[in-house]
C-alpha positions in Angstrom: -55.0 59.7 -37.5 -51.1 59.1 -37.3 -50.6 61.7 -40.1 -52.8 64.3 -38.2 -50.9 63.6 -34.9 -47.5 64.0 -36.9 -48.7 67.2 -38.4 -49.9 68.5 -35.1 -46.7 67.5 -33.5 -44.6 69.4 -36.1 -46.8 72.4 -35.9 -48.2 72.0 -39.5 -51.9 72.0 -40.1 -53.5 70.0 -43.0 -54.1 73.2 -45.0 -50.5 74.3 -44.5 -49.2 70.8 -45.7 -51.5 71.0 -48.8 -50.4 74.5 -49.7 -46.7 73.4 -49.3 -47.3 70.5 -51.8 -47.8 67.9 -49.2 -51.0 65.8 -49.4 -53.6 66.4 -46.8 -54.0 63.5 -44.3 -56.1 60.7 -45.6 -58.1 58.0 -43.6 -56.3 54.9 -43.3 -57.6 51.3 -43.3 -57.2 51.1 -39.7 -59.1 54.3 -39.2 -62.0 53.0 -41.4 -62.0 49.7 -39.3 -62.0 51.7 -36.1 -65.1 53.6 -37.4 -66.9 50.6 -38.6 -66.3 48.7 -35.0 -67.7 51.8 -33.4 -71.1 50.7 -34.8 -71.1 47.8 -32.6 -71.7 47.5 -28.7 -69.1 44.6 -28.8 -66.3 43.4 -31.1 -64.1 40.3 -31.0 -61.2 39.3 -33.1 -60.9 35.6 -34.4 -58.7 33.5 -36.5 -60.1 30.5 -38.6 -58.6 27.0 -37.4 -57.8 24.4 -40.0 -60.3 21.9 -38.6 -63.2 24.4 -39.0 -62.9 24.0 -42.8 -64.7 21.5 -45.1 -63.5 19.7 -48.2 -63.8 22.9 -50.2 -61.2 24.7 -48.0 -63.7 27.0 -46.7 -65.4 27.4 -43.1 -68.3 25.0 -42.9 -71.6 27.0 -42.5 -72.5 25.5 -39.2 -69.1 26.7 -37.6 -70.4 30.4 -38.2 -73.0 29.7 -35.7 -70.2 28.8 -33.1 -68.5 32.1 -33.8 -71.7 34.1 -33.3 -72.6 32.1 -30.1 -69.2 32.8 -28.6 -69.4 36.4 -29.2 -72.9 36.6 -27.8 -71.8 34.9 -24.6 -68.7 37.3 -24.2 -70.9 40.3 -24.7 -73.3 39.2 -22.0 -70.5 38.2 -19.6 -68.9 41.6 -20.0 -72.3 43.1 -19.0 -72.3 40.8 -15.8 -75.0 38.3 -17.3 -73.8 34.9 -16.0 -75.5 31.9 -17.5 -74.7 29.5 -14.7 -76.2 32.0 -12.2 -79.2 32.5 -14.2 -79.7 28.8 -14.7 -79.6 28.4 -11.0 -82.2 31.0 -10.6 -84.4 29.2 -13.2 -83.8 31.5 -15.9 -82.5 30.2 -19.2 -81.6 32.5 -22.1 -82.5 30.7 -25.4 -82.2 31.3 -29.1 -85.7 31.3 -30.9 -84.4 32.0 -34.5 -81.1 32.7 -36.4 -81.1 34.2 -39.8 -77.8 34.3 -41.7 -76.8 35.8 -44.8 -73.6 34.3 -46.2 -71.7 37.0 -48.3 -68.1 35.6 -48.7 -66.3 32.6 -47.4 -63.7 32.4 -44.6 -60.5 30.1 -45.2 -58.1 28.4 -42.9 -55.9 31.1 -41.2 -58.3 34.0 -42.0 -58.2 36.7 -39.6 -61.7 38.3 -39.0 -63.7 40.4 -36.6 -67.2 39.9 -35.4 -69.3 42.8 -34.3 -72.5 42.5 -32.1 -75.2 44.7 -31.1 -78.2 43.8 -28.9 -81.6 45.3 -28.3 -84.8 44.4 -26.7 -87.7 44.2 -29.3 -90.5 43.5 -26.8 -91.1 42.5 -23.1 -90.1 39.0 -23.7 -87.7 39.0 -26.7 -84.3 40.3 -27.7 -82.3 40.5 -30.8 -78.6 40.3 -31.5 -77.5 41.9 -34.9 -74.1 40.4 -35.5 -71.7 40.9 -38.6 -68.3 39.0 -39.4 -65.9 41.0 -41.6 -62.7 39.5 -43.0 -59.7 41.8 -42.0 -57.7 41.4 -45.3 -59.0 39.5 -48.3 -57.2 38.3 -51.3 -58.8 41.1 -53.3 -57.2 43.7 -50.9 -60.6 44.6 -49.6 -60.3 45.7 -45.9 -63.4 44.6 -43.9 -64.9 42.4 -46.5 -68.5 41.3 -45.3 -68.5 37.7 -44.6 -72.0 37.1 -42.9 -74.8 39.3 -41.6 -76.9 37.6 -38.8 -80.0 38.4 -36.7 -80.3 36.1 -33.6 -83.6 36.3 -31.8 -83.9 35.1 -28.2 -85.9 35.0 -25.0 -85.7 34.0 -21.4 -87.4 31.0 -20.3 -88.2 29.7 -16.7 -87.6 25.9 -15.7 -91.3 25.1 -17.0 -90.4 26.3 -20.6 -92.4 29.5 -20.2 -91.1 32.9 -21.5 -90.3 35.1 -18.7 -89.4 39.0 -18.8 -85.6 39.5 -18.2 -84.3 42.9 -18.0 -80.6 42.2 -16.8 -78.8 42.9 -20.0 -77.1 46.3 -18.9 -77.5 47.8 -22.4 -76.2 51.1 -21.4 -73.9 51.7 -24.4 
């Protein structure tokens, strides 16, 4: 993208650059990351803190659920879904099931991003599809998959009965 902008600014097209011996612009890692992030309705960047790691020096498996939950809450807050206000109305959003496939570990100091997509799967249930990607891995792989998760949830009333909730604002 930067190369294209530079070529346009200089008046050269990609074909002119190739004909003159210059390489045609290639996708950069940041462009690939941007394209991958566009597959998600919500994206957050994180960094692993030392205390999140176990004796093996990797992030403890339970910590990933904290990352996932934080991203889900931010996703909903950005769509004006307020947990406190819902609770005061007698509506509680709850997790029914979490499936996590662990692909590669995170370590202290690792920079990563988490992408989330949400969709309704029935009148009462919704699903978050969430993925974590390591930004730069030791093996020089950009966006190394760390986990894939599917989180199924529902809304419940104060009596513990499922209720229909359509306030997710999923326009994008």
